[in-house]
C-alpha positions in Angstrom: -6.0 -39.4 109.6 -6.2 -36.9 106.8 -6.2 -33.1 107.2 -9.9 -32.7 106.6 -10.8 -35.0 109.5 -8.2 -33.4 111.7 -9.8 -29.9 111.1 -13.3 -31.3 111.7 -12.4 -33.1 114.9 -10.6 -30.0 116.2 -13.9 -28.2 116.3 -15.9 -31.0 117.9 -15.0 -30.5 121.7 -16.3 -26.9 122.0 -19.3 -27.5 119.7 -20.2 -30.8 121.5 -20.0 -29.0 124.8 -22.4 -26.3 123.6 -24.7 -29.0 122.1 -24.8 -30.9 125.4 -25.5 -27.8 127.5 -28.4 -26.7 125.2 -29.9 -30.2 124.9 -29.8 -31.0 128.6 -31.1 -27.5 129.6 -34.0 -27.9 127.3 -34.8 -31.4 128.5 -34.6 -30.4 132.1 -36.8 -27.4 131.6 -39.4 -29.5 129.7 -39.4 -32.0 132.6 -40.0 -29.2 135.1 -43.0 -28.1 133.1 -44.4 -31.5 132.2 -44.2 -33.5 135.4 -46.3 -31.1 137.6 -48.7 -30.5 134.7 -49.0 -34.3 134.2 -50.0 -34.8 137.8 -52.7 -32.2 137.4 -53.8 -33.6 134.1 -54.0 -37.1 135.5 -56.6 -35.9 137.9 -58.6 -33.7 135.5 -59.6 -35.1 132.1 -60.3 -31.5 130.9 -56.8 -30.3 131.7 -55.4 -33.4 130.1 -57.3 -32.8 126.9 -56.2 -29.2 126.7 -52.5 -29.8 127.6 -52.0 -32.7 125.3 -53.7 -30.9 122.4 -51.5 -27.9 122.8 -48.4 -30.0 123.1 -49.4 -32.0 120.0 -50.0 -28.8 118.0 -46.5 -27.5 119.0 -45.1 -30.8 117.8 -46.5 -30.3 114.3 -44.4 -27.1 113.9 -41.0 -27.9 112.4 -38.1 -27.4 114.7 -36.5 -24.8 112.4 -39.8 -22.8 112.3 -40.0 -22.8 116.1 -36.4 -21.3 116.3 -37.3 -18.7 113.7 -40.5 -17.7 115.5 -38.8 -17.1 118.8 -36.3 -14.7 117.3 -38.8 -11.9 116.5 -40.9 -12.8 119.6 -37.9 -12.2 121.9 -37.0 -9.0 120.0 -40.5 -7.7 120.7 -40.4 -8.7 124.4 -37.0 -7.1 124.8 -38.3 -3.8 123.2 -41.4 -3.8 125.6 -39.3 -4.2 128.7 -36.6 -1.7 127.6 -34.0 -4.2 126.4 -31.8 -6.7 128.2 -33.3 -9.8 126.6 -31.2 -11.5 124.0 -33.0 -12.8 120.9 -29.7 -14.4 119.7 -28.0 -17.6 120.7 -28.9 -19.7 123.7 -32.3 -18.3 124.9 -34.3 -18.7 121.7 -32.8 -22.1 121.1 -33.6 -23.2 124.7 -37.2 -22.1 124.5 -37.8 -23.7 121.1 -36.3 -27.0 122.0 -38.1 -27.0 125.4 -41.4 -26.8 123.5 -40.3 -29.4 121.1 -39.6 -31.8 124.0 -43.0 -31.4 125.8 -45.2 -33.8 124.0 -43.5 -37.2 124.6 -42.8 -36.4 128.3 -46.3 -35.1 129.0 -48.1 -37.8 127.0 -46.2 -40.7 128.7 -46.5 -39.2 132.1 -50.3 -38.7 131.8 -50.6 -42.2 130.4 -48.5 -43.7 133.2 -50.3 -41.9 136.0 -53.8 -42.6 134.7 -52.9 -46.3 133.9 -52.1 -47.2 137.5 -53.9 -50.3 138.5 -57.2 -49.3 140.3 -56.6 -52.0 142.9 -53.3 -50.4 143.9 -55.0 -47.0 144.2 -57.9 -48.4 146.2 -55.4 -50.1 148.6 -53.6 -46.8 149.1 -56.9 -45.1 149.9 -57.8 -48.0 152.3 -54.5 -47.4 154.2 -55.5 -43.7 154.6 -52.8 -42.2 152.5 -53.0 -38.6 151.6 -52.9 -37.5 148.0 -49.2 -36.7 148.2 -48.4 -40.0 149.9 -50.4 -41.9 147.3 -48.5 -40.1 144.5 -45.1 -40.6 146.1 -45.4 -44.2 147.3 -47.8 -45.8 144.7 -48.6 -43.8 141.5 -45.1 -42.4 140.8 -43.2 -45.7 141.2 -45.7 -47.6 139.1 -45.8 -44.9 136.4 -42.0 -44.3 136.4 -41.1 -46.7 133.6 -43.6 -45.1 131.3 -42.4 -41.6 132.2 -38.8 -42.6 131.6 -39.7 -43.9 128.2 -41.2 -40.5 127.3 -38.0 -38.7 128.6 -35.9 -41.0 126.4 -37.9 -40.1 123.4 -37.7 -36.4 124.2 -34.0 -36.6 124.8 -33.3 -38.1 121.3 -35.6 -35.6 119.6 -34.0 -32.7 121.4 -30.4 -33.7 120.7 -31.3 -34.1 117.0 -33.2 -30.8 116.8 -30.4 -28.9 118.6 -28.4 -29.1 115.4 -30.8 -26.5 114.0 -29.8 -23.9 116.7 -27.0 -22.8 114.5 -29.4 -20.6 112.5 -30.1 -18.4 115.6 -26.5 -18.1 116.6 -26.2 -20.9 119.2 -23.1 -23.0 118.7 -23.9 -26.7 118.3 -22.8 -29.7 116.2 -25.1 -28.2 113.6 -22.3 -25.7 112.9 -20.3 -28.5 111.3 -23.3 -29.7 109.3 -24.4 -26.3 108.0 -20.8 -25.2 107.1 -20.1 -28.5 105.4 -23.3 -28.3 103.4 -22.6 -24.8 102.2 -19.0 -25.5 101.2 -19.6 -29.1 100.0 -17.1 -30.3 102.7 -18.8 -33.6 103.4 -16.2 -34.5 106.1 -17.7 -31.7 108.2 -21.2 -32.9 107.5 -20.3 -36.5 108.4 -18.5 -35.4 111.6 -21.5 -33.3 112.7 -24.0 -36.2 112.0 -21.8 -38.9 113.6 -21.2 -37.0 116.9 -24.8 -35.9 117.1 -26.1 -39.4 116.6 -23.5 -40.9 119.0 -24.6 -38.4 121.7 -28.3 -39.3 121.2 -27.6 -43.0 121.3 -25.4 -42.7 124.4 -28.0 -40.7 126.3 -30.8 -43.0 125.2 -28.8 -46.0 126.5 -28.1 -44.4 129.8 -31.6 -43.3 130.3 -32.7 -46.8 129.3 -30.5 -48.1 132.1 -32.2 -45.8 134.6 -35.6 -46.9 133.3 -34.6 -50.6 133.7 -33.4 -50.0 137.2 -36.7 -48.4 138.1 -38.8 -51.1 136.4 -36.9 -53.9 137.9 -36.5 -52.1 141.3 -32.7 -52.4 141.0 -31.5 -49.2 142.5 -27.9 -49.8 141.6 -28.8 -49.7 137.8 -30.7 -46.4 138.2 -27.8 -44.9 140.2 -25.2 -46.1 137.7 -27.1 -44.6 134.8 -27.6 -41.3 136.5 -23.9 -41.2 137.6 -22.7 -41.8 134.1 -25.0 -39.1 132.7 -23.7 -36.6 135.3 -20.1 -37.5 134.6 -20.6 -37.2 130.9 -22.3 -33.9 131.3 -19.5 -32.6 133.4 -16.8 -33.8 130.9 -18.6 -32.5 127.9 -19.1 -29.0 129.3 -15.5 -28.6 130.5 -14.6 -26.6 127.4 -17.3 -24.0 128.3 -16.0 -23.7 131.8 -12.5 -22.5 130.6 -12.3 -18.8 130.9 -11.5 -17.0 127.7 -10.8 -13.3 128.1 -11.2 -10.8 125.3 -13.1 -13.1 123.0 -14.3 -11.6 119.7 -17.4 -13.1 118.0 -17.3 -13.0 114.2 -20.6 -13.5 112.4 -21.2 -15.0 109.0 -24.1 -15.8 106.8 -24.7 -19.1 105.2 -22.5 -19.1 102.0 -18.9 -19.7 101.2 -17.9 -16.0 100.7 -19.0 -15.3 104.2 -17.1 -18.2 105.7 -14.0 -17.0 103.9 -14.3 -13.4 104.9 -15.0 -14.3 108.5 -11.8 -16.4 108.7 -9.9 -13.5 107.0 -11.1 -11.1 109.7 -10.5 -13.7 112.4 -6.8 -14.3 111.3 -6.1 -10.5 111.5 -7.7 -10.2 115.0 -5.8 -13.3 116.2 -2.6 -11.7 115.1 -3.7 -8.6 117.1 -4.0 -10.7 120.3 -7.7 -11.5 120.4 -9.3 -14.9 120.9 -11.9 -15.5 118.2 -15.1 -17.4 117.9 -17.2 -17.8 114.8 -21.0 -17.8 114.5 -21.7 -19.1 111.0 -24.9 -19.8 109.1 -26.9 -16.8 110.3 -29.7 -15.2 108.4 -29.4 -11.5 107.3 -31.8 -10.1 109.8 -30.5 -12.2 112.7 -26.8 -11.3 112.2 -27.5 -7.6 111.9 -29.6 -7.5 115.1 -27.0 -9.6 116.9 -24.3 -7.1 115.9 -26.5 -4.2 117.1 -27.1 -6.0 120.4 -23.4 -6.7 120.9 -23.8 -10.5 120.6 -21.6 -10.4 117.5 -18.6 -8.0 117.3 -18.0 -7.8 113.5 -19.2 -9.2 110.2 -19.4 -8.4 106.5 -22.8 -7.4 105.1 -23.8 -5.9 101.7 -25.1 -2.5 101.0 -28.1 -3.6 99.1 -29.1 -6.0 101.8 -29.1 -3.3 104.5 -30.8 -0.9 102.1 -33.8 -3.1 101.3 -34.1 -5.4 104.4 -33.1 -3.2 107.3 -33.8 0.3 106.0 -36.9 -0.7 103.9 -35.7 1.5 101.0 -37.0 0.8 97.5 -35.3 3.8 95.7 -31.9 3.8 94.1 -28.9 5.9 94.8 -25.3 6.0 93.4 -22.9 3.7 95.2 -21.1 6.4 97.2 -24.2 8.1 98.2 -25.8 4.8 99.3 -22.8 3.9 101.4 -22.9 7.3 103.1 -26.6 7.0 103.8 -26.2 3.5 105.2 -23.3 4.5 107.5 -25.4 7.4 108.9 -28.4 5.2 109.4 -26.6 2.3 111.1 -24.8 4.7 113.4 -27.8 6.8 114.3 -30.3 4.0 114.8 -28.2 1.2 116.3 -24.8 2.5 117.1 -23.3 0.3 114.5 -20.1 1.5 112.8 -19.5 0.9 109.1 -15.7 0.7 108.9 -15.8 0.8 105.1 -16.2 -1.1 101.8 -13.9 -4.0 101.1 -13.5 -3.2 97.5 -15.8 -5.6 95.6 -19.5 -6.0 95.0 -21.6 -9.2 95.3 -24.9 -8.4 93.8 -27.8 -10.6 92.6 -27.2 -11.6 89.0 -29.5 -13.5 86.8 -27.5 -16.2 85.0 -28.4 -18.6 82.2 -26.6 -21.4 80.3 -24.5 -20.1 77.4 -26.4 -22.4 74.9 -29.7 -20.8 75.9 -28.2 -17.3 75.7 -27.1 -18.0 72.1 -30.2 -19.8 70.9 -32.8 -17.5 72.5 -30.8 -14.3 72.1 -30.6 -13.5 75.9 -28.4 -10.6 76.9 -30.6 -8.5 79.2 -33.4 -8.9 81.8 -35.7 -7.5 79.1 -34.8 -10.5 76.9 -35.4 -12.8 79.9 -38.8 -11.4 80.4 -39.7 -12.3 76.8 -39.1 -16.0 77.4 -39.7 -16.2 81.2 -43.0 -18.0 80.9 -41.1 -21.0 79.4 -38.3 -20.9 82.0 -37.9 -22.6 85.4 -36.3 -20.3 88.0 -33.9 -21.5 90.6 -32.9 -19.2 93.5 -31.5 -19.3 97.0 -33.9 -19.8 99.9 -34.1 -16.0 100.7 -34.5 -14.3 97.4 -38.1 -14.9 96.6 -39.1 -13.3 99.9 -36.7 -10.3 99.6 -37.6 -6.8 98.4 -35.1 -7.1 95.5 -37.3 -9.7 93.8 -40.3 -7.5 94.0 -38.2 -4.6 92.6 -37.1 -6.8 89.7 -40.7 -7.8 89.0 -41.8 -4.1 89.1 -39.1 -3.2 86.6 -39.5 -6.1 84.2 -42.5 -8.2 83.2 -40.9 -11.5 84.4 -43.3 -14.3 85.1 -41.5 -17.7 85.4 -43.2 -21.0 84.7 -42.0 -22.3 88.0 -39.8 -21.1 90.8 -37.7 -23.4 93.1 -35.7 -22.5 96.1 -32.3 -24.2 96.6 -29.5 -24.2 99.1 -26.8 -22.0 97.2 -24.6 -25.1 97.1 -27.0 -26.9 94.8 -28.3 -23.9 92.8 -25.4 -23.9 90.3 -25.5 -27.6 89.6 -29.3 -27.3 89.1 -28.7 -24.8 86.3 -25.9 -26.8 84.8 -28.0 -30.0 84.7 -31.1 -28.4 83.2 -33.3 -28.7 86.3 -33.8 -25.0 86.1 -33.2 -22.5 83.2 -32.1 -19.4 85.1 -30.8 -18.7 88.6 -30.3 -15.7 90.9 -26.6 -16.1 91.1 -24.1 -14.0 93.1 -21.9 -11.8 91.0 -18.7 -12.7 92.9 -19.2 -16.4 92.7 -16.5 -18.2 90.7 -18.8 -20.9 89.6 -20.4 -18.5 87.0 -17.3 -18.4 84.9 -16.3 -22.0 85.7 -19.6 -23.2 84.2 -19.6 -20.7 81.4 -22.9 -19.2 82.5 -24.0 -15.9 81.0 -25.0 -13.1 83.4 -27.9 -11.0 82.0 -27.6 -7.2 82.1 -29.9 -5.2 84.4 -30.2 -2.1 82.2 -32.9 -0.5 84.4 -30.9 -0.8 87.6 -33.7 -2.7 89.4 -31.2 -4.5 91.7 -29.4 -2.0 94.0 -25.6 -2.0 94.6 -24.2 -4.7 96.8 -20.9 -3.4 98.1 -19.3 -5.7 100.7 -19.0 -3.6 103.8 -17.4 -4.2 107.2 -19.6 -3.5 110.2 -18.6 -3.2 113.9 -20.7 -3.6 117.0 -21.2 -0.4 119.1 -18.7 -1.6 121.8 -15.9 -2.2 119.2 -15.9 1.1 117.4 -13.8 2.7 120.2 -11.3 -0.2 120.4 -8.3 1.3 118.5 -6.4 -2.0 118.4 -9.5 -3.8 117.0 -10.1 -1.1 114.3 -6.4 -1.0 113.4 -6.3 -4.8 112.8 -9.2 -4.5 110.3 -8.6 -1.2 108.5 -6.1 -2.7 106.0 -9.0 -4.8 104.6 -10.9 -1.6 103.5 -10.7 -1.3 99.7 -8.2 -4.2 99.5 -10.2 -7.1 98.0 -10.8 -7.1 94.2 -13.8 -8.8 92.7 -11.5 -11.0 90.7 -9.7 -12.2 93.8 -13.0 -12.8 95.6 -14.3 -14.9 92.7 -11.1 -17.0 92.8 -11.3 -17.3 96.6 -15.0 -18.5 96.4 -14.2 -21.0 93.6 -11.3 -22.5 95.6 -13.9 -23.5 98.3 -16.8 -24.3 96.0 -15.1 -26.3 93.2 -15.6 -30.1 93.3 -12.0 -31.1 92.9 -8.9 -29.9 94.9 -11.2 -28.1 97.3 -9.8 -25.9 100.0 -11.2 -24.9 103.4 -12.4 -21.3 104.1 -9.4 -20.9 106.5 -6.9 -22.0 103.8 -8.5 -19.7 101.3 -8.5 -16.8 103.8 -4.7 -17.2 104.0 -4.5 -17.1 100.2 -6.7 -14.0 100.1 -4.6 -12.3 102.8 -1.6 -12.7 100.6 -3.4 -11.2 97.6 -4.8 -8.1 99.1 -4.6 -4.9 97.1 -1.8 -2.9 98.6 
């Protein structure tokens, strides 16, 4: 077994345990909602119509959108009740997946209960059975195979959709998929897909065994299926039952630089005696709010991101003044400590192919504006919705022929292949120089400074050992070294993992 597979498989037990815990919790909660509702709906066509319509509408919302919607919703609810409700991790993922599982269970249960043979129902009435006795002894047993079929469908859907919970900070097998996609480590992607698929197939087969036992009235099959599911659930969740004291949660956004810096931070904290867990693939707003709430202990953000997204500022200040303002704002408003800047900047940079720069005389964003109506624009999934894009448009008359959002992994190949003509690159990305792209100068300073800064959760600011482990990183990373580190992960040949590159970066810190 090669090193890539060993590293991937080493992460599977804990992620599988979290995936199982989330999926089964959502499925159980969906069953607790749907089964009583189905009994009511089976006796009232009006309730059935309303319930099934609502469940169907929910099902039309993509799973990722449901997860995204629950984050601000829970933030609002928490604010209304004075705090204490986490919008990060398990709870938003549980609620979203529960809604996603409603339709197949509810629809099959209603169909099963309303499809009971009228003769059997009349016979029960003739025997003088109460409504409860009739449900228990006649309707439920006859409808059980249909209900189990709906539960099987919901289980498979839920296990698959649970991979998306990575985006709101809930560990799952999706961590492997998202990390592999961002770093082009296809071993991680394959491992995440294989174990997620294997889990879904295994659960479906065991639920099918229970369904068969009910349908054929062979109690031993139903008991065997239920026992195997219970045993598998217990084994899969054992890693979560192991107590881990003094665990530090390190947050990271969804691109290579963040994975590298998270591992660099993690290695220093491990040397200081802390146990470390990573929460990768988080959005800018999610990770900052998670830090402020204490769900994440430390992560690296960028001054321009906080300036525009969190602080809603559209003005410009010199770098030093901006950092001072940000440090005061984070501390005053959220108790977050800015430990300091790491020493390099990673700003948005508009990049074009060298051939286009020569033939069209492109050197600045003013030059780009001149030809923008003929250019296709490629960007990461966030940029078009960020304030920085509006600030650029306000400063320059840029109107592209077409704009396409890419995962950052594919944005650079899209420019190289000619699918797009300009991209919103990242200035510390090694792929700019490797592909001989030309970065256009922002002479009007439309894009604010993006110094990489280290942020600490409120509870960690007073932890002297924690702070001492991370202080040597302040001002210690040059942009040249960060570009080299990023390229070591992002290049197509002789790729290295973020952990390997973090060790290289540690050895090349500015002293």
